[in-house]
C-alpha positions as CSV (number, residue, x, y, z in Angstrom):
1,X,56.5,-55.5,29.8
2,X,53.2,-54.9,31.8
3,X,54.2,-51.2,32.2
4,X,54.7,-50.9,28.4
5,X,51.3,-52.4,27.8
6,X,49.6,-50.1,30.2
7,X,51.5,-47.1,28.7
8,X,50.4,-48.2,25.2
9,X,46.7,-48.5,26.4
10,X,47.0,-45.1,28.1
11,X,48.3,-43.6,24.8
12,X,45.4,-45.2,22.8
13,X,42.8,-43.9,25.4
14,X,44.4,-40.4,25.2
15,X,44.3,-40.5,21.4
16,X,40.6,-41.5,21.4
17,X,39.7,-38.9,23.8
18,X,41.4,-36.3,21.6
19,X,39.6,-37.6,18.6
20,X,36.3,-37.4,20.5
21,X,37.0,-33.8,21.6
22,X,37.9,-32.9,18.1
23,X,34.6,-34.3,16.8
24,X,32.8,-32.3,19.4
25,X,34.5,-29.1,18.4
26,X,33.5,-29.8,14.7
27,X,29.9,-29.6,15.8
28,X,30.3,-25.9,16.7
29,X,30.0,-23.2,14.2
30,X,32.6,-20.4,14.0
31,X,30.2,-18.1,15.7
32,X,30.1,-20.5,18.8
33,X,26.6,-21.8,18.0
34,X,25.9,-25.5,17.6
35,X,25.5,-26.9,14.1
36,X,22.2,-28.4,13.2
37,X,22.1,-32.1,13.5
38,X,22.1,-34.1,10.4
39,X,18.6,-35.4,11.1
40,X,17.2,-31.9,11.5
41,X,18.7,-30.9,8.2
42,X,16.8,-33.7,6.4
43,X,13.6,-32.6,8.1
44,X,14.1,-29.0,7.3
45,X,14.3,-29.7,3.5
46,X,10.8,-31.2,3.5
47,X,9.3,-27.9,4.6
48,X,8.4,-25.1,2.0
49,X,7.2,-21.6,2.7
50,X,4.8,-19.4,0.6
51,X,4.8,-15.7,1.4
52,X,1.2,-14.7,1.3
53,X,2.0,-11.0,1.2
54,X,4.2,-11.4,-1.9
55,X,1.6,-13.8,-3.4
56,X,-1.2,-11.1,-2.9
57,X,1.0,-8.4,-4.6
58,X,2.1,-10.3,-7.6
59,X,-0.6,-12.9,-8.5
60,X,-2.9,-11.9,-11.3
61,X,-5.7,-13.7,-9.6
62,X,-5.1,-11.7,-6.3
63,X,-4.7,-8.4,-8.1
64,X,-7.9,-8.9,-9.9
65,X,-9.8,-10.1,-7.0
66,X,-8.6,-7.1,-5.0
67,X,-9.5,-4.8,-7.8
68,X,-13.0,-6.3,-8.0
69,X,-13.5,-5.9,-4.2
70,X,-12.3,-2.3,-4.2
71,X,-14.6,-1.4,-7.2
72,X,-17.6,-3.0,-5.3
73,X,-16.7,-1.1,-2.2
74,X,-16.4,2.2,-4.1
75,X,-19.8,1.6,-5.8
76,X,-21.4,1.0,-2.4
77,X,-19.7,4.1,-0.8
78,X,-21.0,6.2,-3.6
79,X,-24.5,4.9,-3.1
80,X,-24.2,5.4,0.6
81,X,-22.9,8.9,0.2
82,X,-25.7,9.8,-2.2
83,X,-28.3,8.5,0.2
84,X,-26.6,10.2,3.1
85,X,-26.6,13.6,1.2
86,X,-30.2,13.1,0.3
87,X,-31.0,12.6,4.1
88,X,-28.9,15.8,5.0
89,X,-30.8,17.8,2.4
90,X,-34.2,16.6,3.7
91,X,-33.1,17.4,7.3
92,X,-31.9,20.9,6.3
93,X,-35.2,21.5,4.4
94,X,-37.3,20.3,7.4
95,X,-35.3,22.6,9.7
96,X,-35.8,25.6,7.3
97,X,-39.5,25.0,7.1
98,X,-39.7,24.6,10.9
99,X,-37.9,28.0,11.4
100,X,-39.9,29.8,8.7
101,X,-43.3,28.4,9.9
102,X,-44.0,26.8,6.6
103,X,-45.8,23.9,8.2
104,X,-49.5,24.7,8.5
105,X,-50.1,22.4,11.4
106,X,-48.4,20.4,14.1
107,X,-49.6,17.2,12.4
108,X,-48.0,18.2,9.1
109,X,-44.6,18.8,11.0
110,X,-44.9,15.5,12.8
111,X,-45.6,13.7,9.5
112,X,-42.5,15.3,7.9
113,X,-40.4,14.4,11.0
114,X,-41.6,10.7,10.8
115,X,-40.7,10.7,7.2
116,X,-37.2,11.8,8.1
117,X,-36.9,9.1,10.7
118,X,-37.9,6.4,8.1
119,X,-35.4,7.8,5.7
120,X,-32.7,7.7,8.3
121,X,-33.6,4.0,9.3
122,X,-33.6,3.0,5.6
123,X,-30.1,4.6,5.4
124,X,-28.9,2.6,8.3
125,X,-30.4,-0.6,7.0
126,X,-28.7,0.0,3.6
127,X,-25.4,0.6,5.3
128,X,-25.7,-2.7,7.3
129,X,-26.7,-4.5,4.1
130,X,-23.7,-3.3,2.1
131,X,-21.3,-4.0,5.0
132,X,-22.7,-7.6,5.1
133,X,-22.4,-8.0,1.3
134,X,-18.8,-6.7,1.4
135,X,-17.9,-9.1,4.2
136,X,-19.4,-11.9,2.2
137,X,-17.7,-10.9,-1.0
138,X,-14.4,-10.8,0.8
139,X,-15.0,-14.1,2.5
140,X,-15.9,-15.7,-0.9
141,X,-12.8,-14.3,-2.5
142,X,-10.6,-15.6,0.3
143,X,-12.2,-19.0,0.3
144,X,-11.8,-19.3,-3.5
145,X,-8.2,-18.2,-3.3
146,X,-7.4,-20.7,-0.6
147,X,-9.1,-23.5,-2.6
148,X,-7.2,-22.6,-5.8
149,X,-3.9,-22.3,-3.7
150,X,-4.5,-25.7,-2.1
151,X,-5.3,-27.3,-5.5
152,X,-2.1,-25.9,-7.1
153,X,0.0,-26.9,-4.1
154,X,-1.2,-30.5,-4.3
155,X,-0.3,-30.6,-7.9
156,X,3.0,-28.8,-7.3
157,X,3.9,-31.2,-4.6
158,X,2.6,-34.4,-6.4
159,X,6.1,-35.8,-6.1
160,X,6.0,-35.6,-2.3
161,X,9.2,-33.6,-1.8
162,X,7.5,-31.5,0.9
163,X,5.9,-32.8,4.0
164,X,4.6,-29.4,5.1
165,X,4.0,-26.2,3.1
166,X,3.4,-23.3,5.5
167,X,2.1,-19.8,4.8
168,X,4.1,-16.7,5.9
169,X,2.3,-13.4,6.3
170,X,3.9,-10.4,8.0
171,X,6.0,-11.7,10.8
172,X,4.2,-15.0,11.7
173,X,7.4,-16.9,10.7
174,X,10.4,-15.8,12.7
175,X,12.9,-17.1,10.1
176,X,13.0,-19.3,7.0
177,X,15.9,-20.0,4.8
178,X,15.4,-18.5,1.3
179,X,16.0,-21.9,-0.2
180,X,12.6,-23.2,1.1
181,X,10.6,-20.3,-0.2
182,X,8.5,-21.5,-3.2
183,X,6.5,-18.2,-3.5
184,X,7.7,-17.4,-7.0
185,X,6.9,-20.8,-8.2
186,X,3.4,-20.6,-6.8
187,X,2.8,-17.2,-8.3
188,X,3.9,-18.4,-11.7
189,X,1.8,-21.5,-11.5
190,X,-1.4,-19.7,-10.3
191,X,-0.9,-17.0,-12.9
192,X,-0.6,-19.7,-15.6
193,X,-3.7,-21.5,-14.4
194,X,-5.7,-18.2,-14.0
195,X,-5.0,-17.2,-17.6
196,X,-6.6,-20.4,-18.9
């Protein structure tokens, strides 16, 4: 009778170990990789991703902002090219006068050369000024975009379904499931508020 009881306990123990082994196997995907734990799955759903490159390409605000920056840069480049061409013409004229002996005195030549140096310095100062203005305009645009995006995302996530909303640009995010990508919703929302 004691042997039968020990045999029964041995069978129960063997059965439990098979069930435990079977449970362990169910935690492995067909490709041999472990399945995500249930606690991680819940955490993953509280994360959302916004693809900044797609946002920049499709958002009306971004398109208009980029176009405005490009137009400003084109205008500055035209002004810079015009001033640069005027300087090149003045240098060519100076050299021609020097070669032909058109200057009546050394003082007249030195005065013309000093004028060219002032013109060149003015061109360099103008170039620095427009580079600073373009950098400031770009910074202002990016700051406004970030503020508008944050305002929209706070409203969009007012129900608290996301604990974290991250930006994806280029390859800074190695992988994200498409189900957590809210880029199209963000684009639609920003476009709607931009048209108002």
